[in-house]
Structures are given as C-alpha cells and as structure tokens.
N, C-alpha and C positions, 0 to 999 in steps of 0.2 A: 372229384377226379378230373372232370373235363376242365374245371378252373385251373388245377394244378397243371394239367398238360398244356393249357394256352399259356399259362406263366412261364413254363419251362420253355415253350416254344419262342415266346417273346425274348427270353432272355438270351436264347441261342442265336435268335435273329439279330440281337443288339451287340452281340460280341464282335469286337472289331476283327477285320481279316488279318491274315499274316502280313500282307503288305504294310498295313497301318502299324502293326505290331514292331515289324522291323524298321520302320520309319522312326517311331518314337525311341526305340533301342539305340539307333544310329545318332540321333541328336543328343541322346544322353551320354554317349560314350566319351571316355577321356582317355585318349590313347597316349603312351609315351612318345617323346620326342623321336622323329624318324620312322614313324608308322603313319598309315593312312587307312581309312576304311571306306569301302563301297557297297552298295546294294546291287548285286547282279544275279538275275534270275532266281530270286527266291533266297538268297543268302547274304549275309554280311561277310565281306571277305576283306580281311586285315592284311595288308602287305607292307614290308619294309619300303622306304624309299629307294631310288635305284643306286647302282654302284657308280663308281666314277665313269667309266665308259657310257653307261646309260646317259649320266647326265650330261656328258660331252655331246652325244648324238642329240639329245632332245635340245639343248640350247643351241647347237649348229643349226638344228631345223627351224627352231622358232626365229633365230635371227635372220635367217635367209628368206623366211615367209615375210617377217616385217619389211624387208627391203622390196620384195615384190609387191607387197600390198600398200607401200607408201601411197598417200592420196587417194585411197580408194575408200576410205571411211571405215575400213576393218582393220584388224590387227591380230597379231598371234599371242596367245597368252598360255602361262602354264600354271598348274595348282590351282584351278578353278573347278568348283563341283558344276556338274552338269546334271540337271534334274529332268526326269521323265516320270511324271506320276510320283510314286513313292520309290522310284529307283534312283540311284546315285552312282553316277560314274565320274572318274578324275582322271581324264585323259593326260598323257604327257604333254601333249601341245594341242591346242584348238584354235580355230580361227573363229570369230565373231565379230559384231560392230565394236569399233574403238570405245564407244561409250557403253559399257556393259549395263547401265541403267536403263538402256531401252529395251532390255530383255526381260520378261516377267521372271519371277523367282520368289518363292515363299520366305517372308521374314529374312531376305537377303542372304539366304543359305547357299546361293549358287544361282546360275542361270538356267532358265528352261531350255531343253533341247531344241525347240522350235526356232531358236534364234542363233544356232550353232551351225557354221556352213561347213566345217572339216574337224575331224579329230584325227589325231595321230597317236600311236603307241609304239615304243622302242621296247622291244620284246626281250625279257630276262632269260637266263638259261634255265632255271628250274622248271620241271614238268608241269607243276601246278600254274606257274606263272605263265608258261607257253600256251597251255589250254585256256586259261584266262583270256589272253589277248587274242589267240587265234580262232578261238570256238566260241566261248561265251560272249565276250564282248563284241565279237563280229555279230553275232545274233541280236545283241542287245541294242547296239547302235544302229542297226537296219531296222530294228523294231521301233526305236525313237524316231526313225525318219531321217537322220543325219545324211545329209547328201553325200559326202565322202569320208572314207575311213582309210588312212595311210599307215601301213604297218613296215617298221624298219626292222629287220630280224638279222642280228649278228650271227645267229646260231643257226641258220638255214645254210647248210653247206659253207660255203665261204662269205655268205651274207646275201640277203635278197631284200628288195623292196617291192611291197604289193600295194597298189591303190584300187580300193573298191569303190564302186559308185551305182547310182541308179538302185536305190533300196525300195523294197516291196514290204512295209511294215506289217502288213498282215500276215507275211510268210517268214518274216525275220531273215530275209536274204538280201544280199546285195547281187544285182543280175550281171553287172559289168565288173571283171577283174582283170587287172593287168599286173602281172608278176615277173621281174626282171631281177638278175643277178647283179651284186654291187659291180659298178664299172659300167652300166648301161643305164642311161637316163630314164627317169620315170616321170611323166608329166601329170598334173592334176587335170582332169577334163572338164571340169564346170566350176560354177560358183565364183566368188570374189577373188580366189586363188588360181583360177583357171589358168593355164599356161605355166604355172610354176613347175620347174623340173628340179627333181631330186637327184643331185649328181654326187660325183665322189667328194665335193666340197663338204658334203654332209656326211657321208657314209666312210670316207677314207680314214686312215689310221691317225 
C-alpha cells in the first residue's frame, strides 16, 4: 500500500503544470489564416487579426515610432511573439533592439519580454477584445515587467490614448497612468522611445 501511495505521489508530482500544457498546445496549434493565438493568464486566446481601421492605426504608430527611434539602436515591430515564461503575447506594436537576435527566446519562437521596451495595443470594439487589452493584458504586461504599455482606444468615447509606465511585476500593476482624449498629445515617459508623442497624425481619421 505504501509503495503504491508513493508511486501515485511521484506520478502526480511529475505531471506537467497548466502553464507547460498550454505552452505545448500553443506550439502545436495550426490556425487558419487571419487568426492568432496568445497565452494570457492561464488561457489560450484565439482572435482574428484586426479590421482595416485597426491596421491603419497600428501601422501609423509603428511608422511614427520608427522615425523617432532612428539611430537609437531600437526599432518598432509588428506581429512578433513576446514570451514571458510560458506566456505568449502578440502586441500590435512593440519597441525592441533593431537586432532581435540580441534578445533571448526559446527555439526562435519569439523574443523574451525582458528585451522589450514598449508594447502597444489598438483596442478592438468587442467586449472580450476590450477586456483582453484593457484588463488581462494590462496585468500580464505589468507582470512581465514591460516598462511602457500604450493603449490606443477608438471606442472610448471619441477615442483615447493611455500610456502606462512604472510596472510592479509582483503586483501586476502599472503605477503611472496618463490617459488623454484624441486630440491631446500623449508622450512616452521613459525608455528608448522617451519623448515620442502620440498625436492626431496617429489617431486621426
């Protein structure tokens, strides 16, 4: 009886945790074109790529960031997996070293969050999409210690830009928040994109 109990305990101890199972499942997924999968707060979240307006805003932001970052050794990227342990995020835009090979990442699957200076999300209109970007990803990015999180939200009144900084990973919160309506400039306070201002050139029609 004792031997069987010990064997059961060993088997239970050797079983992979939820994070590992999700990680393996994510790597094995084959999604149809136009969809992407992330691992956020214990779930694999599958979502379609953005609508036209979403793509326009994300591209404007990336291009403007690239101009600001010229000569800094950093650049803006899209469609890059950001890894934090067994979590996977795909921000609409991120800022990282121009040579992404400088950032560690398992098996070339993406870049580790430790090398990412800024992430940005363009919020989609659906309730689940908004909750993901405004709540779950806000906590996840803070937990990963990403210094700056920019949120461009077409659907907050007439539109708003939020710049979050000073993360406390252990509490999964950002301690500094600036939120302005479209038409009011919002500046990045730190990192390689410090001083970059999000203007109507990005958020306008």
